N, C-alpha and C positions, 0 to 999 in steps of 0.2 A: 657201869661195870666197876668191879672192885678188885683190888689186889691186896693180899695180906701176907704177912710173913709167918703166920702160924700154920700148923697142920689142922685141917678140919675134916670132919666126916659129916655128910649131909644125908638126910632122909626126909621124904615128905610123908605126911600122914593123911592128907586130904587133897583132893583136886589133882590136876595135872600140872606139875612144875617142871619146866625145862631147865637144865643146867647148860649154860653156854660157856665154852672154854675147853681147855685141854685137861681132861680128867686124869691123864696119865703123867702129866709133868709135875714139877715141884709145886709146893703149896703157894709159892709166890707168883704163880701164873695168873694172868688177868682172867677173871671169870665173872659171870653174872647169873641171875636166876630170873625166870619169866613164868608168870602164871598164864597158862594157855587156855584158860576158861574164863567164864564170867562169874564164877563162884569164888568165894573166899578160899585162899589156900593157907594151909598151916604146914610149917616145916619144923623139924628138929635138927639143930646144927650143934655138933660137938666140936670144940676147939681146944687144941693143946699147943703150947702150955696155956694154963688158965690165965684170965685177965681180960679177954675181949668182952666178957659179960659186963664188965664195968662201963664200957662204952655205951652199951644198950641202956644200962641204968642211968647213965649221965644224960643221955639225949632222949630217952623214951619217956612215955607217960603211962602210968598204971591204967589198966582197963579191968573192970570188974569181970569175974569169971562168967563166961557165957555171953559176954558183950563183944561187939566188934569195934576195933579201934577206928576212929575217923581217919580219912586220908591226911597225911602230914601237911602242915602249913608251910609256907615259904620260910617262915622264921625257923621252924623245926628242921627243915632241910638245910638251911644255912648253918644252923648250929652243928648238925651232923658233919657237914663238909669242913667246918672249922675244927672240930674235935677229933675226927677220924685219924689224921696223921699222927697224933700223939699216941695212938694205939697201933701204929704200924699199918694202917689201912690207907690205901690210895683209892679215891672214888673218882671215876671218870664219868661225867654225865653224857647221856646220848646226844649225838649231834642231830639237830633237826633241820 
């Protein structure tokens, strides 16, 4: 789950994505997304003020148009966990 200090607007364009959290509370509420199918999900997320896109550019890897990104490696997940706080994002991993 993640928590961020910015306002965001979410919309999915493919598949069935569940939003888990309080949609009516402030933008700093704890929330997460879950793909409820076995198909690839695509989402459009708009964040204000701008700046969060820099986190995705810092930790993400480019993927050619029409290609699917591979699952993230442990190294990529560790990098995201290390970088996220500098963008005002708190990531809480699921408890197993």
